[in-house]
C-alpha positions as CSV (number, residue, x, y, z in Angstrom):
1,M,-37.1,44.4,5.1
2,M,-37.1,41.0,3.4
3,A,-33.8,41.7,1.7
4,A,-32.2,42.5,5.1
5,A,-33.4,39.2,6.5
6,V,-32.0,37.2,3.6
7,L,-28.7,39.1,3.9
8,I,-28.5,38.4,7.6
9,G,-29.3,34.7,7.0
10,L,-26.5,34.5,4.4
11,V,-24.0,36.1,6.7
12,V,-24.9,33.7,9.5
13,I,-24.6,30.7,7.2
14,L,-21.2,31.9,6.0
15,V,-20.0,32.4,9.5
16,V,-21.0,28.9,10.5
17,V,-19.3,27.4,7.4
18,N,-16.1,29.4,8.2
19,I,-16.2,28.1,11.8
20,I,-16.6,24.5,10.5
21,L,-13.8,24.9,8.0
22,L,-11.5,26.4,10.7
23,M,-12.3,23.4,13.0
24,L,-11.4,21.0,10.2
25,Y,-8.2,22.9,9.4
26,I,-7.1,22.8,13.1
27,S,-8.0,19.1,13.3
28,A,-5.9,18.3,10.2
29,K,-3.0,20.3,11.5
30,S,-3.0,18.5,14.8
31,S,-3.1,15.0,13.3
32,P,-1.1,14.9,10.0
33,Y,-1.7,12.0,7.6
34,Y,2.0,11.2,7.3
35,V,4.4,9.8,9.9
36,V,7.9,11.2,10.5
37,Y,10.4,8.6,11.4
38,D,13.8,9.3,13.0
39,E,16.9,8.2,11.1
40,E,17.4,5.0,13.2
41,T,13.8,3.8,12.5
42,K,14.1,4.7,8.8
43,S,17.4,2.8,8.4
44,A,15.8,-0.2,10.2
45,L,12.8,-0.1,7.9
46,K,15.1,0.1,4.8
47,R,17.1,-2.9,6.0
48,R,13.9,-4.9,6.6
49,V,12.5,-4.0,3.2
50,T,15.8,-4.9,1.5
51,S,15.9,-8.2,3.4
52,L,12.3,-9.0,2.4
53,K,13.1,-8.1,-1.2
54,E,16.2,-10.3,-1.3
55,D,14.2,-13.2,0.2
56,L,11.4,-12.8,-2.3
57,E,13.9,-12.6,-5.2
58,S,15.6,-15.8,-4.0
59,E,12.3,-17.6,-3.7
60,L,11.3,-16.5,-7.2
61,V,14.5,-17.9,-8.6
62,D,13.8,-21.3,-7.0
63,F,10.1,-21.2,-8.0
64,D,9.2,-23.9,-10.5
65,V,6.1,-23.0,-12.4
66,E,5.5,-26.5,-13.8
67,E,5.6,-28.0,-10.4
68,W,3.2,-25.3,-9.1
69,E,0.8,-26.0,-12.0
70,K,1.0,-29.8,-11.3
71,T,0.3,-29.2,-7.6
72,L,-2.6,-26.9,-8.4
73,E,-4.1,-29.3,-10.8
74,E,-3.9,-32.1,-8.2
75,S,-5.5,-29.9,-5.6
76,I,-8.3,-28.9,-8.0
77,D,-8.9,-32.6,-8.9
78,E,-9.0,-33.5,-5.2
79,E,-11.5,-30.8,-4.5
80,V,-13.7,-31.9,-7.4
81,R,-13.6,-35.5,-6.2
82,N,-14.7,-34.3,-2.7
83,L,-17.7,-32.6,-4.2
């Protein structure tokens, strides 16, 4: 009699777990993690990324490390004086 009760308990637990997994599966199918863009949106995004990349590359060419270090040191000195 005890074995039958344990067996029924296990079956009930397995059924509940299967129902929960089914609900999670359906939820994941209805709201995928990825976004599908149409071709126009994809090409607009590619153009924007390319433009940002070119802007960044041109700024890096003009970037003067020595001037940046000097400005940073001056800023740190000013902050220390204000303490």
